[in-house]
Residue frames relative to the residue before (quaternion, step in Angstrom):
aa qw qx qy qz dx dy dz
M 1.0000 0.0000 0.0000 0.0000 0.00 0.00 0.00
N 0.6832 0.5145 -0.2806 0.4356 3.44 0.87 -0.97
R 0.6431 0.5331 -0.2929 0.4652 3.45 1.25 -0.99
K 0.6102 0.5389 -0.3414 0.4698 3.66 1.13 -0.62
L 0.6725 0.4878 -0.3035 0.4666 3.50 0.88 -0.95
L 0.6425 0.5314 -0.3230 0.4478 3.61 1.01 -0.71
I 0.6243 0.5071 -0.3235 0.4984 3.61 1.04 -0.90
L 0.7119 0.4337 -0.3162 0.4529 3.70 0.67 -1.01
S 0.6326 0.4941 -0.3693 0.4682 3.73 0.95 -0.51
A 0.6668 0.5003 -0.3237 0.4476 3.67 1.05 -0.52
I 0.5135 0.6778 -0.4063 0.3344 3.62 1.17 -0.46
P 0.6656 0.4953 -0.3061 0.4669 3.65 0.82 -0.91
I 0.6776 0.5043 -0.3164 0.4317 3.46 0.85 -0.75
V 0.6123 0.5431 -0.3139 0.4813 3.51 1.11 -0.83
L 0.6819 0.4823 -0.2954 0.4637 3.54 0.85 -0.91
I 0.6486 0.4952 -0.3649 0.4483 3.60 0.88 -0.62
V 0.6120 0.5482 -0.3370 0.4597 3.55 1.08 -0.84
L 0.6655 0.5100 -0.3148 0.4448 3.55 0.88 -0.93
M 0.6231 0.5491 -0.3180 0.4573 3.58 1.02 -0.95
I 0.6745 0.4766 -0.3037 0.4750 3.63 0.86 -0.90
I 0.6210 0.5089 -0.3503 0.4824 3.67 0.99 -0.64
F 0.6773 0.5104 -0.2995 0.4371 3.64 0.75 -0.92
N 0.6572 0.4785 -0.2951 0.5021 3.56 1.00 -0.95
S 0.6329 0.5241 -0.3586 0.4430 3.61 0.92 -0.50
L 0.6425 0.5153 -0.2930 0.4856 3.50 1.04 -0.90
D 0.6378 0.5366 -0.3027 0.4623 3.57 0.99 -0.89
M 0.6838 0.4799 -0.2932 0.4650 3.65 0.79 -0.88
T 0.6272 0.5191 -0.3424 0.4690 3.57 1.08 -0.80
S 0.6387 0.5367 -0.3248 0.4457 3.61 0.98 -0.85
K 0.6550 0.5063 -0.3140 0.4649 3.56 0.99 -0.93
D 0.6339 0.5543 -0.3188 0.4351 3.53 0.95 -0.89
D 0.6708 0.5025 -0.2955 0.4585 3.50 0.95 -1.02
K 0.6214 0.5182 -0.3341 0.4834 3.64 1.04 -0.81
E 0.6793 0.4831 -0.3193 0.4509 3.67 0.73 -0.74
E 0.6606 0.4866 -0.3402 0.4595 3.57 1.08 -0.72
T 0.7570 0.4151 -0.2326 0.4478 3.60 0.87 -0.77
T 0.4938 0.6252 -0.4364 0.4182 3.61 1.37 -0.12
P 0.4178 -0.7202 0.4990 0.2403 3.58 -0.71 1.06
S 0.4793 -0.6766 0.4674 0.3065 3.56 -1.04 0.72
S 0.5947 -0.5730 0.3845 0.4124 3.66 -1.05 0.41
P 0.4586 -0.6827 0.4932 0.2835 3.52 -1.00 0.79
L 0.6078 0.5754 -0.3246 0.4405 3.69 1.28 -0.23
I 0.3060 -0.7102 0.6122 0.1651 3.45 -1.04 0.85
P 0.2734 -0.7870 0.5054 0.2246 3.79 -0.39 0.91
L 0.3023 -0.7387 0.5779 0.1701 3.59 -0.90 0.95
S 0.0612 -0.8225 0.5654 -0.0116 3.62 0.38 1.24
Q 0.7755 -0.0171 0.0058 0.6311 3.56 1.27 -0.59
F 0.6622 -0.5508 0.3337 0.3831 3.57 -1.07 0.62
K 0.5265 0.6689 -0.3603 0.3816 3.64 1.26 -0.75
V 0.6073 0.5812 -0.3592 0.4055 3.55 1.08 -0.84
L 0.7059 0.4486 -0.2502 0.4877 3.50 0.94 -0.95
S 0.6349 0.5454 -0.3191 0.4445 3.64 0.97 -0.90
D 0.6546 0.4960 -0.3163 0.4749 3.61 0.94 -0.90
T 0.6382 0.5053 -0.3494 0.4640 3.63 0.83 -0.85
F 0.6444 0.5454 -0.2981 0.4455 3.63 0.91 -1.07
N 0.7201 0.4537 -0.2383 0.4678 3.61 0.80 -0.95
A 0.6117 0.5375 -0.3308 0.4769 3.60 1.16 -0.62
D 0.7102 0.4177 -0.2531 0.5070 3.54 1.17 -0.53
S 0.2756 0.7706 -0.5229 0.2384 3.62 1.16 0.41
G 0.6818 0.3819 -0.3421 0.5218 3.51 -0.84 1.01
C 0.6621 0.3827 -0.2817 0.5795 3.64 1.35 0.08
V 0.4523 -0.6361 0.5551 0.2876 3.34 -1.32 0.46
R 0.1328 -0.8525 0.5048 0.0278 3.59 -0.52 1.14
V 0.1098 -0.7793 0.6151 0.0483 3.56 -0.91 0.90
L 0.1260 -0.7713 0.6231 0.0320 3.53 -0.95 1.11
G 0.1071 -0.7628 0.6356 0.0515 3.45 -0.97 1.11
L 0.1643 -0.7705 0.6104 0.0830 3.64 -0.82 1.02
L 0.1444 0.8402 -0.4915 0.1780 3.51 -0.08 1.40
S 0.4385 -0.6540 0.5607 0.2563 3.47 -1.37 0.40
P 0.4429 -0.7184 0.4380 0.3095 3.67 -0.78 0.81
T 0.7878 0.3331 -0.2082 0.4745 3.68 1.07 -0.34
D 0.5112 0.6432 -0.4128 0.3931 3.66 1.27 -0.02
P 0.4948 -0.6781 0.4636 0.2836 3.64 -0.80 1.05
V 0.6838 0.4635 -0.3255 0.4600 3.64 0.94 -0.74
S 0.5739 0.5485 -0.3762 0.4778 3.61 1.14 -0.46
N 0.6507 0.5578 -0.3043 0.4158 3.45 0.95 -1.00
R 0.6572 0.4932 -0.3171 0.4735 3.58 1.11 -0.75
G 0.6017 0.5611 -0.3173 0.4717 3.48 1.20 -0.60
Y 0.6521 0.5061 -0.3095 0.4721 3.50 1.04 -0.84
R 0.6133 0.5235 -0.3329 0.4888 3.58 1.11 -0.76
T 0.6292 0.5249 -0.3482 0.4554 3.69 0.95 -0.72
L 0.6819 0.4938 -0.3008 0.4480 3.55 0.88 -0.86
K 0.5953 0.5476 -0.3416 0.4785 3.55 1.25 -0.56
Y 0.6142 0.5582 -0.3097 0.4639 3.52 1.15 -0.84
V 0.6533 0.5340 -0.3128 0.4361 3.53 0.95 -1.04
L 0.6823 0.4884 -0.2898 0.4604 3.56 0.88 -0.93
H 0.6400 0.5128 -0.3267 0.4698 3.55 1.09 -0.65
E 0.7062 0.4451 -0.2903 0.4679 3.54 0.98 -0.69
I 0.7416 0.2977 -0.1693 0.5768 3.62 1.11 -0.66
T 0.0711 -0.8332 0.5469 0.0413 3.59 -0.45 1.06
D 0.3058 0.7723 -0.4897 0.2650 3.50 1.28 0.26
P 0.3976 -0.7242 0.5033 0.2532 3.64 -0.73 0.86
E 0.6428 0.5228 -0.3432 0.4424 3.61 1.17 -0.22
L 0.5797 0.5189 -0.3912 0.4916 3.51 1.22 0.55
H 0.0163 -0.8165 0.5753 -0.0467 3.61 -0.56 1.19
L 0.1920 -0.7893 0.5774 0.0824 3.44 -1.06 0.89
Y 0.1279 -0.7645 0.6281 0.0683 3.56 -1.01 0.86
I 0.1355 -0.7907 0.5947 0.0519 3.60 -0.55 1.23
I 0.1002 -0.7952 0.5971 0.0340 3.66 -0.36 1.11
W 0.1840 -0.7778 0.5979 0.0602 3.60 -0.53 1.25
I 0.0701 -0.8241 0.5611 -0.0340 3.50 -0.78 1.17
P 0.3833 -0.7130 0.5343 0.2434 3.64 -0.93 0.77
V 0.0205 0.8206 -0.5632 0.0948 3.55 0.23 1.36
L 0.7757 0.2686 -0.1658 0.5465 3.65 0.80 -0.87
Q 0.6652 -0.5246 0.3566 0.3940 3.49 -1.30 0.48
T 0.6740 0.4687 -0.3129 0.4776 3.69 1.10 -0.55
D 0.5277 0.6433 -0.4287 0.3519 3.68 1.10 0.05
R 0.1241 0.7783 -0.6056 0.1102 3.54 -0.54 1.16
K 0.6406 -0.5407 0.3635 0.4064 3.55 -1.24 0.56
E 0.6242 0.5696 -0.3724 0.3838 3.59 0.87 -0.64
F 0.6414 0.5089 -0.3045 0.4868 3.59 1.17 -0.63
A 0.6044 0.5206 -0.3266 0.5069 3.60 1.18 -0.69
I 0.6443 0.5130 -0.3400 0.4540 3.60 0.83 -0.69
R 0.6630 0.4952 -0.3105 0.4678 3.65 0.99 -0.82
K 0.6188 0.5087 -0.3466 0.4882 3.61 1.18 -0.62
A 0.6658 0.5014 -0.3105 0.4571 3.58 0.86 -0.84
E 0.6431 0.5316 -0.3019 0.4612 3.65 1.04 -0.68
E 0.6070 0.5585 -0.3570 0.4385 3.53 1.18 -0.44
W 0.8055 0.1916 -0.0636 0.5571 3.56 1.00 -0.68
K 0.0706 0.7849 -0.6073 0.1011 3.58 -0.24 1.36
D 0.1915 0.7548 -0.6024 0.1755 3.56 -0.64 1.12
E 0.5585 -0.6282 0.4219 0.3396 3.64 -0.83 0.93
R 0.6865 0.4729 -0.3077 0.4586 3.63 1.04 -0.54
V 0.7130 0.4641 -0.2558 0.4593 3.57 1.16 -0.19
K 0.0590 -0.7699 0.6347 0.0321 3.68 -0.84 0.86
H 0.2600 -0.7486 0.6018 0.0992 3.53 -1.13 1.01
F 0.0811 -0.7824 0.6158 0.0455 3.64 -0.86 0.87
W 0.2253 -0.7340 0.6228 0.1504 3.52 -1.31 0.42
D 0.0781 -0.8165 0.5720 0.0052 3.63 -0.42 1.25
S 0.1356 -0.8480 0.5074 0.0711 3.47 0.23 1.25
E 0.6999 0.4604 -0.2710 0.4741 3.60 1.14 -0.46
R 0.3840 -0.7473 0.4515 0.3004 3.57 1.36 -0.05
M 0.1946 0.8153 -0.5219 0.1584 3.56 1.06 0.75
T 0.6607 0.5300 -0.2959 0.4417 3.60 1.01 -0.89
T 0.6419 0.5054 -0.3410 0.4651 3.61 0.94 -0.83
L 0.6692 0.4706 -0.3192 0.4783 3.73 0.87 -0.69
A 0.6584 0.5231 -0.3236 0.4338 3.57 0.94 -0.85
W 0.7223 0.4040 -0.2453 0.5050 3.64 0.86 -0.89
Q 0.5210 0.5788 -0.4390 0.4481 3.65 1.07 -0.22
E 0.7150 0.4080 -0.2887 0.4889 3.54 0.84 -0.79
I 0.6321 0.5404 -0.3460 0.4344 3.61 0.94 -0.75
L 0.7551 0.3852 -0.1885 0.4958 3.61 0.87 -0.96
G 0.4341 -0.7269 0.4549 0.2761 3.58 1.28 0.07
L 0.3426 0.7368 -0.5129 0.2770 3.64 0.97 0.86
D 0.3442 -0.7086 0.5627 0.2506 3.53 -1.30 0.41
Q 0.6946 0.3201 -0.2709 0.5846 3.61 1.22 0.59
L 0.6882 -0.4704 0.3461 0.4305 3.63 -1.24 0.27
A 0.3920 -0.7184 0.5263 0.2308 3.48 -1.08 0.76
W 0.3279 0.6908 -0.5900 0.2590 3.48 -0.33 1.36
N 0.7266 0.2652 -0.2935 0.5617 3.60 -1.10 0.58
V 0.4975 0.5637 -0.4673 0.4653 3.55 0.97 1.06
H 0.1449 -0.7764 0.6096 0.0681 3.48 -1.28 0.68
L 0.1216 -0.8428 0.5235 -0.0304 3.47 -0.45 1.40
I 0.1670 -0.8178 0.5502 0.0223 3.41 -0.72 1.20
Y 0.1114 -0.8135 0.5708 0.0062 3.64 -0.74 1.11
A 0.4315 -0.6864 0.5102 0.2869 3.62 -0.86 0.96
D 0.6919 -0.5535 0.3095 0.3451 3.46 -1.29 0.43
S 0.6394 0.5652 -0.2956 0.4293 3.50 1.24 -0.50
V 0.5936 0.6219 -0.3535 0.3686 3.63 1.34 -0.63
T 0.0053 0.7349 -0.6780 -0.0160 3.53 -1.13 0.80
W 0.4030 -0.7117 0.5333 0.2161 3.50 -1.31 0.54
G 0.3362 -0.6833 0.5911 0.2660 3.53 -1.35 0.36
F 0.8239 -0.1017 0.1303 0.5421 3.49 -0.73 -1.19
E 0.7641 0.1970 -0.0934 0.6072 3.53 1.26 -0.61
P 0.5668 -0.6003 0.4352 0.3591 3.66 -1.18 0.49
S 0.3935 -0.6864 0.5470 0.2736 3.56 -1.11 0.58
P 0.6361 -0.5059 0.3902 0.4326 3.47 -1.35 0.14
P 0.5426 -0.6414 0.4143 0.3500 3.63 -0.99 0.73
T 0.5823 -0.5587 0.4500 0.3825 3.56 -1.25 0.43
F 0.7732 -0.0851 0.0924 0.6216 3.51 1.14 -0.85
W 0.0143 0.8228 -0.5682 0.0035 3.61 -0.94 0.66
M 0.1887 -0.7575 0.6150 0.1110 3.54 -1.23 0.54
R 0.1943 -0.8026 0.5574 0.0856 3.62 -1.03 0.47
Q 0.2365 -0.7019 0.6500 0.1700 3.48 -1.53 0.39
L 0.4213 0.7141 -0.4479 0.3345 3.47 1.35 0.29
G 0.4003 -0.6829 0.5489 0.2685 3.62 -1.08 0.48
G 0.6284 0.5464 -0.3984 0.3845 3.53 -1.41 0.03
G 0.6713 -0.5413 0.3592 0.3567 3.43 -1.35 0.04
V 0.1425 0.8121 -0.5293 0.1999 3.47 0.62 1.33
D 0.3501 -0.7880 0.4734 0.1803 3.59 -0.69 1.13
A 0.5478 0.5531 -0.4359 0.4515 3.57 0.46 1.22
P 0.5641 -0.6224 0.4191 0.3445 3.56 -1.04 0.64
I 0.4855 -0.6446 0.4778 0.3471 3.73 -0.98 0.66
L 0.6652 -0.5522 0.3607 0.3500 3.49 -1.11 0.81
N 0.1024 0.7639 -0.6258 0.1198 3.67 -0.70 1.10
K 0.4666 -0.7123 0.4563 0.2582 3.55 -0.60 1.24
E 0.6998 0.4717 -0.3109 0.4373 3.59 0.74 -0.93
L 0.6622 0.5016 -0.3138 0.4599 3.60 0.92 -0.82
L 0.6462 0.5167 -0.3159 0.4644 3.58 1.11 -0.82
V 0.6050 0.5552 -0.3351 0.4620 3.62 1.03 -0.77
K 0.6828 0.4902 -0.2908 0.4570 3.52 0.89 -1.13
K 0.6364 0.5396 -0.3279 0.4431 3.61 0.90 -0.95
I 0.7049 0.4709 -0.2843 0.4478 3.63 0.71 -1.05
R 0.5988 0.5510 -0.3470 0.4663 3.64 1.09 -0.84
K 0.6521 0.5375 -0.2925 0.4476 3.52 0.89 -0.88
M 0.6689 0.4771 -0.3105 0.4781 3.56 1.04 -0.83
L 0.6690 0.5222 -0.3054 0.4318 3.49 1.01 -0.83
S 0.6397 0.5289 -0.3038 0.4676 3.54 1.22 -0.52
K 0.3989 -0.7456 0.4225 0.3264 3.57 1.39 -0.07
D 0.4340 0.6989 -0.4612 0.3324 3.54 1.20 0.48
S 0.7161 0.4525 -0.2765 0.4539 3.63 1.10 -0.42
L 0.4607 -0.6523 0.5096 0.3203 3.60 -1.22 0.42
S 0.5306 -0.6536 0.4654 0.2733 3.45 -1.31 0.47
T 0.4505 0.7231 -0.4398 0.2842 3.54 1.26 -0.09
P 0.5366 -0.6545 0.4248 0.3215 3.64 -0.72 0.92
V 0.1921 -0.7924 0.5630 0.1355 3.70 -0.78 0.75
T 0.2387 0.8213 -0.4924 0.1613 3.62 1.21 0.31
D 0.7813 0.3504 -0.1770 0.4853 3.57 0.89 -0.89
T 0.7343 0.4176 -0.2245 0.4858 3.55 1.27 -0.05
L 0.3200 0.7903 -0.4813 0.2034 3.56 1.19 0.30
K 0.6469 0.5228 -0.3471 0.4332 3.63 0.91 -0.66
A 0.6289 0.5087 -0.3163 0.4956 3.56 1.16 -0.87
A 0.7239 0.4611 -0.2995 0.4168 3.55 0.81 -0.75
F 0.7776 0.2742 -0.1461 0.5466 3.55 1.09 -0.60
């Protein structure tokens, strides 16, 4: 009888010990999963300073910004054009910032992540602008009557930003309507960037003189 009571009294203790062991193993498993899960390739634009700090840190390089939708077919063509540019120009002083923006109802962060994972290059940074800050900022800078997306902004190596971005040295667009900028053309874009990299071009913005120049 005493033996039975002893065994019965020991059962709760054994169960408690087993629960502690299982919980410990579960926590270890979770920790391992967190350590091996790759980080997102997107840099979140919680505030514009994130982008401006990156831009200014890359001063001395020609920088190209593409404001794109992760699901729009036109944006996808622009994305392929930027890939072509980096393939043609291997200069390490060319940096690209791809800013993914939820413009369409189908645009979700997961699709932007997939796009970013397609193209990994040390000269390329991918951003996620959930609040569409960049589209509104460059709408005003470029004098557009619509959101600034499907645009490609090129800045000379000497340009830095203050609290707000400055007008681009040169830019191209995939937008429709009466926009005063050349339509995106990969050969022209490569030619313009190569000229900037050769230090032969001025850093003066050409936003208001594109028609005269072309």
